[in-house]
mmCIF file of the N, C-alpha and C atoms, coordinates in Angstrom:
data_MODEL
# 
_entry.id   MODEL 
# 
loop_
_atom_site.group_PDB 
_atom_site.id 
_atom_site.type_symbol 
_atom_site.label_atom_id 
_atom_site.label_alt_id 
_atom_site.label_comp_id 
_atom_site.label_asym_id 
_atom_site.label_entity_id 
_atom_site.label_seq_id 
_atom_site.pdbx_PDB_ins_code 
_atom_site.Cartn_x 
_atom_site.Cartn_y 
_atom_site.Cartn_z 
_atom_site.occupancy 
_atom_site.B_iso_or_equiv 
_atom_site.pdbx_formal_charge 
_atom_site.auth_seq_id 
_atom_site.auth_comp_id 
_atom_site.auth_asym_id 
_atom_site.auth_atom_id 
_atom_site.pdbx_PDB_model_num 
ATOM 1   N N  . MET A 1 1  ? 9.375  78.167 104.286 1.00 0.00 ? 1  MET A N  1 
ATOM 2   C CA . MET A 1 1  ? 10.628 77.425 104.954 1.00 0.00 ? 1  MET A CA 1 
ATOM 3   C C  . MET A 1 1  ? 11.944 78.264 104.744 1.00 0.00 ? 1  MET A C  1 
ATOM 4   N N  . LEU A 1 2  ? 11.199 79.921 103.826 1.00 0.00 ? 2  LEU A N  1 
ATOM 5   C CA . LEU A 1 2  ? 12.388 80.688 103.605 1.00 0.00 ? 2  LEU A CA 1 
ATOM 6   C C  . LEU A 1 2  ? 12.742 81.077 104.618 1.00 0.00 ? 2  LEU A C  1 
ATOM 7   N N  . SER A 1 3  ? 11.432 81.510 105.691 1.00 0.00 ? 3  SER A N  1 
ATOM 8   C CA . SER A 1 3  ? 11.951 82.364 106.754 1.00 0.00 ? 3  SER A CA 1 
ATOM 9   C C  . SER A 1 3  ? 12.797 81.816 108.016 1.00 0.00 ? 3  SER A C  1 
ATOM 10  N N  . ILE A 1 4  ? 12.929 80.203 107.744 1.00 0.00 ? 4  ILE A N  1 
ATOM 11  C CA . ILE A 1 4  ? 13.763 79.449 108.842 1.00 0.00 ? 4  ILE A CA 1 
ATOM 12  C C  . ILE A 1 4  ? 14.893 79.256 108.140 1.00 0.00 ? 4  ILE A C  1 
ATOM 13  N N  . THR A 1 5  ? 15.525 79.419 106.740 1.00 0.00 ? 5  THR A N  1 
ATOM 14  C CA . THR A 1 5  ? 16.926 79.593 106.210 1.00 0.00 ? 5  THR A CA 1 
ATOM 15  C C  . THR A 1 5  ? 17.459 80.849 106.551 1.00 0.00 ? 5  THR A C  1 
ATOM 16  N N  . ALA A 1 6  ? 16.449 81.804 106.204 1.00 0.00 ? 6  ALA A N  1 
ATOM 17  C CA . ALA A 1 6  ? 16.872 83.457 106.646 1.00 0.00 ? 6  ALA A CA 1 
ATOM 18  C C  . ALA A 1 6  ? 17.522 83.361 108.417 1.00 0.00 ? 6  ALA A C  1 
ATOM 19  N N  . LEU A 1 7  ? 16.861 82.352 108.886 1.00 0.00 ? 7  LEU A N  1 
ATOM 20  C CA . LEU A 1 7  ? 17.039 82.563 110.354 1.00 0.00 ? 7  LEU A CA 1 
ATOM 21  C C  . LEU A 1 7  ? 18.607 82.310 110.410 1.00 0.00 ? 7  LEU A C  1 
ATOM 22  N N  . ALA A 1 8  ? 18.930 81.096 109.946 1.00 0.00 ? 8  ALA A N  1 
ATOM 23  C CA . ALA A 1 8  ? 20.521 80.858 109.509 1.00 0.00 ? 8  ALA A CA 1 
ATOM 24  C C  . ALA A 1 8  ? 21.255 81.172 109.242 1.00 0.00 ? 8  ALA A C  1 
ATOM 25  N N  . HIS A 1 9  ? 21.386 82.436 108.492 1.00 0.00 ? 9  HIS A N  1 
ATOM 26  C CA . HIS A 1 9  ? 21.882 82.746 107.673 1.00 0.00 ? 9  HIS A CA 1 
ATOM 27  C C  . HIS A 1 9  ? 21.731 84.449 108.632 1.00 0.00 ? 9  HIS A C  1 
ATOM 28  N N  . LEU A 1 10 ? 21.178 84.646 109.726 1.00 0.00 ? 10 LEU A N  1 
ATOM 29  C CA . LEU A 1 10 ? 20.928 85.929 110.378 1.00 0.00 ? 10 LEU A CA 1 
ATOM 30  C C  . LEU A 1 10 ? 22.644 86.780 110.890 1.00 0.00 ? 10 LEU A C  1 
ATOM 31  N N  . GLN A 1 11 ? 23.295 87.583 111.030 1.00 0.00 ? 11 GLN A N  1 
ATOM 32  C CA . GLN A 1 11 ? 24.236 87.978 111.816 1.00 0.00 ? 11 GLN A CA 1 
ATOM 33  C C  . GLN A 1 11 ? 24.031 88.985 112.863 1.00 0.00 ? 11 GLN A C  1 
ATOM 34  N N  . ALA A 1 12 ? 22.816 88.926 112.928 1.00 0.00 ? 12 ALA A N  1 
ATOM 35  C CA . ALA A 1 12 ? 22.405 89.976 114.185 1.00 0.00 ? 12 ALA A CA 1 
ATOM 36  C C  . ALA A 1 12 ? 21.729 88.800 115.160 1.00 0.00 ? 12 ALA A C  1 
ATOM 37  N N  . ALA A 1 13 ? 21.481 89.564 116.693 1.00 0.00 ? 13 ALA A N  1 
ATOM 38  C CA . ALA A 1 13 ? 20.664 88.931 117.850 1.00 0.00 ? 13 ALA A CA 1 
ATOM 39  C C  . ALA A 1 13 ? 19.552 88.449 117.335 1.00 0.00 ? 13 ALA A C  1 
ATOM 40  N N  . VAL A 1 14 ? 19.236 87.274 118.027 1.00 0.00 ? 14 VAL A N  1 
ATOM 41  C CA . VAL A 1 14 ? 17.835 86.730 117.573 1.00 0.00 ? 14 VAL A CA 1 
ATOM 42  C C  . VAL A 1 14 ? 17.062 86.846 119.073 1.00 0.00 ? 14 VAL A C  1 
ATOM 43  N N  . ILE A 1 15 ? 15.737 87.789 118.820 1.00 0.00 ? 15 ILE A N  1 
ATOM 44  C CA . ILE A 1 15 ? 14.425 87.792 119.996 1.00 0.00 ? 15 ILE A CA 1 
ATOM 45  C C  . ILE A 1 15 ? 13.516 86.734 119.773 1.00 0.00 ? 15 ILE A C  1 
ATOM 46  N N  . TYR A 1 16 ? 13.345 86.035 120.296 1.00 0.00 ? 16 TYR A N  1 
ATOM 47  C CA . TYR A 1 16 ? 12.112 84.914 120.485 1.00 0.00 ? 16 TYR A CA 1 
ATOM 48  C C  . TYR A 1 16 ? 11.267 85.065 121.178 1.00 0.00 ? 16 TYR A C  1 
ATOM 49  N N  . ILE A 1 17 ? 10.150 85.658 121.184 1.00 0.00 ? 17 ILE A N  1 
ATOM 50  C CA . ILE A 1 17 ? 9.006  86.829 121.866 1.00 0.00 ? 17 ILE A CA 1 
ATOM 51  C C  . ILE A 1 17 ? 7.892  85.162 121.838 1.00 0.00 ? 17 ILE A C  1 
ATOM 52  N N  . MET A 1 18 ? 7.468  84.540 123.030 1.00 0.00 ? 18 MET A N  1 
ATOM 53  C CA . MET A 1 18 ? 6.434  83.647 123.753 1.00 0.00 ? 18 MET A CA 1 
ATOM 54  C C  . MET A 1 18 ? 5.358  84.614 124.091 1.00 0.00 ? 18 MET A C  1 
ATOM 55  N N  . ASP A 1 19 ? 4.307  84.166 123.643 1.00 0.00 ? 19 ASP A N  1 
ATOM 56  C CA . ASP A 1 19 ? 2.827  84.779 123.884 1.00 0.00 ? 19 ASP A CA 1 
ATOM 57  C C  . ASP A 1 19 ? 1.950  84.164 125.340 1.00 0.00 ? 19 ASP A C  1 
ATOM 58  N N  . LEU A 1 20 ? 2.194  84.360 126.481 1.00 0.00 ? 20 LEU A N  1 
ATOM 59  C CA . LEU A 1 20 ? 2.165  83.801 127.371 1.00 0.00 ? 20 LEU A CA 1 
ATOM 60  C C  . LEU A 1 20 ? 0.886  83.752 128.012 1.00 0.00 ? 20 LEU A C  1 
ATOM 61  N N  . SER A 1 21 ? -0.223 84.412 127.386 1.00 0.00 ? 21 SER A N  1 
ATOM 62  C CA . SER A 1 21 ? -1.478 84.706 127.355 1.00 0.00 ? 21 SER A CA 1 
ATOM 63  C C  . SER A 1 21 ? -2.055 83.376 126.581 1.00 0.00 ? 21 SER A C  1 
ATOM 64  N N  . GLU A 1 22 ? -1.377 82.723 125.364 1.00 0.00 ? 22 GLU A N  1 
ATOM 65  C CA . GLU A 1 22 ? -2.029 81.904 124.713 1.00 0.00 ? 22 GLU A CA 1 
ATOM 66  C C  . GLU A 1 22 ? -2.890 82.431 123.698 1.00 0.00 ? 22 GLU A C  1 
ATOM 67  N N  . GLN A 1 23 ? -2.887 83.652 123.714 1.00 0.00 ? 23 GLN A N  1 
ATOM 68  C CA . GLN A 1 23 ? -3.913 84.374 122.521 1.00 0.00 ? 23 GLN A CA 1 
ATOM 69  C C  . GLN A 1 23 ? -3.805 84.611 121.227 1.00 0.00 ? 23 GLN A C  1 
ATOM 70  N N  . CYS A 1 24 ? -2.694 83.896 121.086 1.00 0.00 ? 24 CYS A N  1 
ATOM 71  C CA . CYS A 1 24 ? -1.690 83.721 119.522 1.00 0.00 ? 24 CYS A CA 1 
ATOM 72  C C  . CYS A 1 24 ? -2.085 82.470 118.830 1.00 0.00 ? 24 CYS A C  1 
ATOM 73  N N  . GLY A 1 25 ? -2.890 81.655 119.931 1.00 0.00 ? 25 GLY A N  1 
ATOM 74  C CA . GLY A 1 25 ? -3.398 80.243 118.713 1.00 0.00 ? 25 GLY A CA 1 
ATOM 75  C C  . GLY A 1 25 ? -2.654 79.708 119.242 1.00 0.00 ? 25 GLY A C  1 
ATOM 76  N N  . TYR A 1 26 ? -1.513 79.515 120.092 1.00 0.00 ? 26 TYR A N  1 
ATOM 77  C CA . TYR A 1 26 ? -0.538 78.409 120.328 1.00 0.00 ? 26 TYR A CA 1 
ATOM 78  C C  . TYR A 1 26 ? -0.494 78.466 121.914 1.00 0.00 ? 26 TYR A C  1 
ATOM 79  N N  . THR A 1 27 ? -0.376 76.799 122.172 1.00 0.00 ? 27 THR A N  1 
ATOM 80  C CA . THR A 1 27 ? -0.480 76.729 123.958 1.00 0.00 ? 27 THR A CA 1 
ATOM 81  C C  . THR A 1 27 ? 1.238  76.918 123.989 1.00 0.00 ? 27 THR A C  1 
ATOM 82  N N  . ILE A 1 28 ? 1.426  77.480 125.326 1.00 0.00 ? 28 ILE A N  1 
ATOM 83  C CA . ILE A 1 28 ? 3.145  77.715 125.647 1.00 0.00 ? 28 ILE A CA 1 
ATOM 84  C C  . ILE A 1 28 ? 3.915  76.281 125.019 1.00 0.00 ? 28 ILE A C  1 
ATOM 85  N N  . GLN A 1 29 ? 3.517  75.372 125.525 1.00 0.00 ? 29 GLN A N  1 
ATOM 86  C CA . GLN A 1 29 ? 4.261  74.166 125.155 1.00 0.00 ? 29 GLN A CA 1 
ATOM 87  C C  . GLN A 1 29 ? 4.367  74.268 123.771 1.00 0.00 ? 29 GLN A C  1 
ATOM 88  N N  . GLN A 1 30 ? 3.303  74.286 123.245 1.00 0.00 ? 30 GLN A N  1 
ATOM 89  C CA . GLN A 1 30 ? 3.574  74.891 121.379 1.00 0.00 ? 30 GLN A CA 1 
ATOM 90  C C  . GLN A 1 30 ? 4.786  75.697 121.019 1.00 0.00 ? 30 GLN A C  1 
ATOM 91  N N  . GLN A 1 31 ? 4.603  76.863 122.138 1.00 0.00 ? 31 GLN A N  1 
ATOM 92  C CA . GLN A 1 31 ? 5.622  77.659 121.767 1.00 0.00 ? 31 GLN A CA 1 
ATOM 93  C C  . GLN A 1 31 ? 7.228  77.266 122.229 1.00 0.00 ? 31 GLN A C  1 
ATOM 94  N N  . LEU A 1 32 ? 7.255  76.028 123.308 1.00 0.00 ? 32 LEU A N  1 
ATOM 95  C CA . LEU A 1 32 ? 8.718  75.782 123.497 1.00 0.00 ? 32 LEU A CA 1 
ATOM 96  C C  . LEU A 1 32 ? 9.277  75.011 122.843 1.00 0.00 ? 32 LEU A C  1 
ATOM 97  N N  . THR A 1 33 ? 8.300  74.768 122.384 1.00 0.00 ? 33 THR A N  1 
ATOM 98  C CA . THR A 1 33 ? 8.636  73.421 121.375 1.00 0.00 ? 33 THR A CA 1 
ATOM 99  C C  . THR A 1 33 ? 8.979  74.096 120.377 1.00 0.00 ? 33 THR A C  1 
ATOM 100 N N  . LEU A 1 34 ? 8.325  74.948 119.473 1.00 0.00 ? 34 LEU A N  1 
ATOM 101 C CA . LEU A 1 34 ? 9.110  75.747 118.104 1.00 0.00 ? 34 LEU A CA 1 
ATOM 102 C C  . LEU A 1 34 ? 9.972  76.451 118.524 1.00 0.00 ? 34 LEU A C  1 
ATOM 103 N N  . PHE A 1 35 ? 10.323 77.154 119.673 1.00 0.00 ? 35 PHE A N  1 
ATOM 104 C CA . PHE A 1 35 ? 11.984 77.475 120.567 1.00 0.00 ? 35 PHE A CA 1 
ATOM 105 C C  . PHE A 1 35 ? 13.091 75.991 120.486 1.00 0.00 ? 35 PHE A C  1 
ATOM 106 N N  . GLN A 1 36 ? 12.657 75.089 120.655 1.00 0.00 ? 36 GLN A N  1 
ATOM 107 C CA . GLN A 1 36 ? 13.628 74.007 120.992 1.00 0.00 ? 36 GLN A CA 1 
ATOM 108 C C  . GLN A 1 36 ? 13.808 73.499 119.479 1.00 0.00 ? 36 GLN A C  1 
ATOM 109 N N  . ASN A 1 37 ? 13.052 73.271 118.386 1.00 0.00 ? 37 ASN A N  1 
ATOM 110 C CA . ASN A 1 37 ? 13.158 73.093 117.089 1.00 0.00 ? 37 ASN A CA 1 
ATOM 111 C C  . ASN A 1 37 ? 14.223 74.191 116.939 1.00 0.00 ? 37 ASN A C  1 
ATOM 112 N N  . LEU A 1 38 ? 13.945 75.197 116.967 1.00 0.00 ? 38 LEU A N  1 
ATOM 113 C CA . LEU A 1 38 ? 14.816 76.591 116.016 1.00 0.00 ? 38 LEU A CA 1 
ATOM 114 C C  . LEU A 1 38 ? 15.611 76.823 116.760 1.00 0.00 ? 38 LEU A C  1 
ATOM 115 N N  . ARG A 1 39 ? 16.280 76.485 117.695 1.00 0.00 ? 39 ARG A N  1 
ATOM 116 C CA . ARG A 1 39 ? 17.433 76.916 118.658 1.00 0.00 ? 39 ARG A CA 1 
ATOM 117 C C  . ARG A 1 39 ? 18.694 76.144 118.020 1.00 0.00 ? 39 ARG A C  1 
ATOM 118 N N  . PRO A 1 40 ? 18.526 75.438 117.615 1.00 0.00 ? 40 PRO A N  1 
ATOM 119 C CA . PRO A 1 40 ? 20.220 74.679 117.154 1.00 0.00 ? 40 PRO A CA 1 
ATOM 120 C C  . PRO A 1 40 ? 20.222 75.939 115.931 1.00 0.00 ? 40 PRO A C  1 
ATOM 121 N N  . LEU A 1 41 ? 19.780 76.540 115.216 1.00 0.00 ? 41 LEU A N  1 
ATOM 122 C CA . LEU A 1 41 ? 20.253 77.982 114.358 1.00 0.00 ? 41 LEU A CA 1 
ATOM 123 C C  . LEU A 1 41 ? 20.455 79.285 114.529 1.00 0.00 ? 41 LEU A C  1 
ATOM 124 N N  . PHE A 1 42 ? 20.046 78.970 116.377 1.00 0.00 ? 42 PHE A N  1 
ATOM 125 C CA . PHE A 1 42 ? 20.648 80.184 116.984 1.00 0.00 ? 42 PHE A CA 1 
ATOM 126 C C  . PHE A 1 42 ? 21.771 80.024 118.055 1.00 0.00 ? 42 PHE A C  1 
ATOM 127 N N  . ARG A 1 43 ? 22.667 78.976 117.236 1.00 0.00 ? 43 ARG A N  1 
ATOM 128 C CA . ARG A 1 43 ? 24.120 78.595 118.481 1.00 0.00 ? 43 ARG A CA 1 
ATOM 129 C C  . ARG A 1 43 ? 24.926 79.348 118.624 1.00 0.00 ? 43 ARG A C  1 
ATOM 130 N N  . ASN A 1 44 ? 24.968 80.301 117.527 1.00 0.00 ? 44 ASN A N  1 
ATOM 131 C CA . ASN A 1 44 ? 26.247 81.391 117.505 1.00 0.00 ? 44 ASN A CA 1 
ATOM 132 C C  . ASN A 1 44 ? 25.949 82.355 117.750 1.00 0.00 ? 44 ASN A C  1 
ATOM 133 N N  . LYS A 1 45 ? 24.623 82.830 118.262 1.00 0.00 ? 45 LYS A N  1 
ATOM 134 C CA . LYS A 1 45 ? 23.842 84.108 118.052 1.00 0.00 ? 45 LYS A CA 1 
ATOM 135 C C  . LYS A 1 45 ? 23.290 84.518 119.017 1.00 0.00 ? 45 LYS A C  1 
ATOM 136 N N  . PRO A 1 46 ? 23.844 85.786 119.543 1.00 0.00 ? 46 PRO A N  1 
ATOM 137 C CA . PRO A 1 46 ? 22.998 86.037 121.071 1.00 0.00 ? 46 PRO A CA 1 
ATOM 138 C C  . PRO A 1 46 ? 21.332 85.809 120.828 1.00 0.00 ? 46 PRO A C  1 
ATOM 139 N N  . LEU A 1 47 ? 21.281 85.782 122.061 1.00 0.00 ? 47 LEU A N  1 
ATOM 140 C CA . LEU A 1 47 ? 19.478 85.254 122.150 1.00 0.00 ? 47 LEU A CA 1 
ATOM 141 C C  . LEU A 1 47 ? 18.615 85.818 123.152 1.00 0.00 ? 47 LEU A C  1 
ATOM 142 N N  . VAL A 1 48 ? 18.026 86.380 122.864 1.00 0.00 ? 48 VAL A N  1 
ATOM 143 C CA . VAL A 1 48 ? 16.803 86.681 124.303 1.00 0.00 ? 48 VAL A CA 1 
ATOM 144 C C  . VAL A 1 48 ? 15.592 86.277 123.887 1.00 0.00 ? 48 VAL A C  1 
ATOM 145 N N  . ILE A 1 49 ? 15.092 86.035 125.636 1.00 0.00 ? 49 ILE A N  1 
ATOM 146 C CA . ILE A 1 49 ? 13.889 84.964 125.100 1.00 0.00 ? 49 ILE A CA 1 
ATOM 147 C C  . ILE A 1 49 ? 12.553 86.606 125.860 1.00 0.00 ? 49 ILE A C  1 
ATOM 148 N N  . ALA A 1 50 ? 11.759 86.697 124.880 1.00 0.00 ? 50 ALA A N  1 
ATOM 149 C CA . ALA A 1 50 ? 10.883 88.198 125.632 1.00 0.00 ? 50 ALA A CA 1 
ATOM 150 C C  . ALA A 1 50 ? 9.347  87.091 126.163 1.00 0.00 ? 50 ALA A C  1 
ATOM 151 N N  . ALA A 1 51 ? 8.830  87.668 126.814 1.00 0.00 ? 51 ALA A N  1 
ATOM 152 C CA . ALA A 1 51 ? 7.584  86.926 127.424 1.00 0.00 ? 51 ALA A CA 1 
ATOM 153 C C  . ALA A 1 51 ? 6.312  88.173 127.008 1.00 0.00 ? 51 ALA A C  1 
ATOM 154 N N  . ASN A 1 52 ? 5.730  87.946 126.126 1.00 0.00 ? 52 ASN A N  1 
ATOM 155 C CA . ASN A 1 52 ? 4.593  89.120 126.082 1.00 0.00 ? 52 ASN A CA 1 
ATOM 156 C C  . ASN A 1 52 ? 3.289  88.889 126.512 1.00 0.00 ? 52 ASN A C  1 
ATOM 157 N N  . LYS A 1 53 ? 2.812  89.457 127.163 1.00 0.00 ? 53 LYS A N  1 
ATOM 158 C CA . LYS A 1 53 ? 1.442  89.636 127.340 1.00 0.00 ? 53 LYS A CA 1 
ATOM 159 C C  . LYS A 1 53 ? 0.913  88.689 128.606 1.00 0.00 ? 53 LYS A C  1 
ATOM 160 N N  . VAL A 1 54 ? 2.081  88.963 129.606 1.00 0.00 ? 54 VAL A N  1 
ATOM 161 C CA . VAL A 1 54 ? 2.270  88.235 130.542 1.00 0.00 ? 54 VAL A CA 1 
ATOM 162 C C  . VAL A 1 54 ? 0.961  89.152 131.789 1.00 0.00 ? 54 VAL A C  1 
ATOM 163 N N  . SER A 1 55 ? 1.128  90.027 131.062 1.00 0.00 ? 55 SER A N  1 
ATOM 164 C CA . SER A 1 55 ? -0.386 91.105 132.503 1.00 0.00 ? 55 SER A CA 1 
ATOM 165 C C  . SER A 1 55 ? -2.130 90.310 132.086 1.00 0.00 ? 55 SER A C  1 
ATOM 166 N N  . LEU A 1 56 ? -1.910 89.422 130.802 1.00 0.00 ? 56 LEU A N  1 
ATOM 167 C CA . LEU A 1 56 ? -3.356 88.939 130.959 1.00 0.00 ? 56 LEU A CA 1 
ATOM 168 C C  . LEU A 1 56 ? -3.446 87.323 131.190 1.00 0.00 ? 56 LEU A C  1 
ATOM 169 N N  . LYS A 1 57 ? -2.367 86.950 131.939 1.00 0.00 ? 57 LYS A N  1 
ATOM 170 C CA . LYS A 1 57 ? -2.281 85.596 131.910 1.00 0.00 ? 57 LYS A CA 1 
ATOM 171 C C  . LYS A 1 57 ? -2.736 85.443 133.798 1.00 0.00 ? 57 LYS A C  1 
ATOM 172 N N  . PRO A 1 58 ? -4.046 84.669 134.114 1.00 0.00 ? 58 PRO A N  1 
ATOM 173 C CA . PRO A 1 58 ? -3.926 85.222 135.981 1.00 0.00 ? 58 PRO A CA 1 
ATOM 174 C C  . PRO A 1 58 ? -2.863 84.216 136.760 1.00 0.00 ? 58 PRO A C  1 
ATOM 175 N N  . PRO A 1 59 ? -2.749 84.879 137.734 1.00 0.00 ? 59 PRO A N  1 
ATOM 176 C CA . PRO A 1 59 ? -1.856 84.822 138.463 1.00 0.00 ? 59 PRO A CA 1 
ATOM 177 C C  . PRO A 1 59 ? -2.011 83.290 139.079 1.00 0.00 ? 59 PRO A C  1 
ATOM 178 N N  . ASN A 1 60 ? -1.092 82.249 139.610 1.00 0.00 ? 60 ASN A N  1 
ATOM 179 C CA . ASN A 1 60 ? -1.306 81.219 140.136 1.00 0.00 ? 60 ASN A CA 1 
ATOM 180 C C  . ASN A 1 60 ? -1.015 81.308 141.428 1.00 0.00 ? 60 ASN A C  1 
ATOM 181 N N  . ASN A 1 61 ? -1.943 80.293 142.264 1.00 0.00 ? 61 ASN A N  1 
ATOM 182 C CA . ASN A 1 61 ? -1.907 80.711 143.750 1.00 0.00 ? 61 ASN A CA 1 
ATOM 183 C C  . ASN A 1 61 ? -1.453 79.695 144.567 1.00 0.00 ? 61 ASN A C  1 
# 
């Protein structure tokens, strides 16, 4: 919980990194849900969403 409180008080930009391969143990949907829950804390801060491990995800045909 302390890390969530710290996010609310950051004075800098926020980078949210998503693991699109899902090897982190969380589905993409779970990662998106977490982002949506945290997003109000980033309201007045520069925000970058980065996609990690995209090369491990098979392309959709």
